[in-house]
N, C-alpha and C positions, 0 to 999 in steps of 0.2 A: 271578458269573453275569450280573448287570445290565451290567457292563462289556463282556462279550463280545457281548451283544445290541446295545448301542449301537455297538460297533465294527463289527459285521456290517451294521447299518443304514447307517452312514457309508460303509463300503466299497461297499455296493450303490448308494448314491446317486452316489458318485464314478464307479463303473464304468458306471452307466446313462446317464451323460452329462447329468446335471442341471446345466445351465450356471450358473444363478444360485447353486446351492449351491457349485459349484466356484469361482466367482468370489469368493464370500463367504469360503470356506475358505482360498483361496490369495492373496487380494488383500492384499498387504502393501505396496502401493505408494502409500498415502495421501501426498499432498503431493509427488508426483513428476511428471516430464514424462510417464512411461509412463501414469500414472493419467489425465492429461488426454487423451493420445492415445487411450486405450481409451474414454474418455467420448465423445470426438468420433466415434469409429468406431461406438459403440453408438447414437448419436443421429443418424447421417447420414441416416437415412430421414425425418427431420423437415424436411429441406431442402425448401422450398416454403412451409411454414408459418413457418419461421424461415430466416434467411440463414445461410450457413456461418460468417460472422463472429459472429453472435449465438450460435450453438451453441458456437463456440470460447470466447467470452467467458464463457458460462454454465459451461462445463466448468472453465475456469481458476478462476473464483470458487468453484466447488464444491470444488476440490481444493487450492487454495493454502493455505499455512501462514502464521503470523504471528509476528513477532518485534518486541519493543519496542526502542526505542533507535535508534542510528544504524548505518550499514553502511559508513561511510567516515570516515577519519581527518581528511583535509583536504578542504575543499570551500568554494567561494565561490559566491555567487549574486547575481542582481539581484532585489531585493525591491521590488515596486511596490505602494504603498498607494493604493487608490481609495476615498475616504471613504464613498461611498454606492453601491458596486458590487462588482465582483469584483477582489479583491487577488490577488497571486500571488508565488510564489517560482520563479525560473527559474535552475536550477543552471547554472554555466558549464561549459566543456569541461575544467575541472580537477577535476571531481567524478567519481569512479569507484566502481563497485560492487566493494567489496573483500571480498565474500563468495564462497563456492563455489556459490552458488545463482543462479537466474534471478529477478530482482526483477520482480514483477508489478504492484505498486502501492506508492506511497510516501505516507506521512503526515507532516505537519509543522505548525508553528505560526509565527505572527507575533505578537510582542508590541510594543505601544507603551507605553513606560515614561515615568514622570514627567509624567503628565497632571495638570494642576491640577484639584482636585476642585470648586472653584468659581472663578468669574472674579474674585471679590473677595478670596478667601483664597488667597494664593500659597504658603502653607506646607504645605498638605495635598495630597499627590499620590497617584495610583493608577495601575494598569496595566490595559490592556485587551488581551485575547488572543483571537486567532481560530485555529481549527483547520481544516485542510483536507487534501485528498488529490488525487493524480493520477487521471486516468482510467486504465484498465488499460494497462499498459506492458509492455515486455519488455527488460530490461537484463541482458545476460549477464555472467558474472564478468569483471571487469576492463573492462567496457563503460562508456562515458561516459553521464552522466545528463542532458546538456544539452538533450534534448528532452522530459524528464519534468517538466512544469510542474505545480506544486501550486497549486490554486485555492482561494480563500477567499471565501465570500459573507458579508459582515458590513457592517452600517451602523455605522461608527465614530462616536465623539462629535465634536462640532463642532471641538474643538481638534486633531483628527488631520488633518494635511494631507498632500499628496502627496510633498513633498520633505523628509522628515525625515532627519536624519543617523543613521548606525548608532550604537548605544550604545557601541561600542568607541572611537568617535571623540570623542563628547561625552556622557559618562555622566551629567552633572548636568542636562542639558537634556531636553526631550521628544525621545525617540529610539526607534529600532526595533531589535529583535533577532529572530532567527529560528533555527530548527533543525528537525531531523528527529525525530519522535516514535516512528516505527515503520515497518515495511514488511511487505508480503506477498511470499511467494516460493514457488518450486517447486524441489525438489531434483533435481539431474541424476543419474539412476541408470543410467549406462551401464557 
């Protein structure tokens, strides 16, 4: 009996045109391009208080999904260490989005390895790591990442300089390594 009453109430709400109830009931698009499009459309009346770009960015951030790890098998990048400023990873045009999703933000790390713990004691070494992310981006499947710059705000120790070699070239010296730690994305639901 209770099941029939609930069914009748739900049917009445659907037929009466209760938009918010219909959206909640039928919104299975979380993390999709359609969800972002609907969000932009629903908030278009806010243009004037916000720009179209601000509304779009807020809708992307609201609906994007997250995955840990990398999204590309082979990638090279220019890594720039700025000891007391903004360091960065700049993927080359050999880096591609190998997922079936639109990447909206990329996270990564830079590590400086084999840093002497004290200037007098050359045997103890440690690693410093910085984590950063891109601004909102849009990299379609098979798209190149070369404009997706990951930025890092970190004050490195005094031993970290701008022209350190990559650890793959000189693993026993003070060197840098880098990688992707995760990415935000939207599913293409066409």
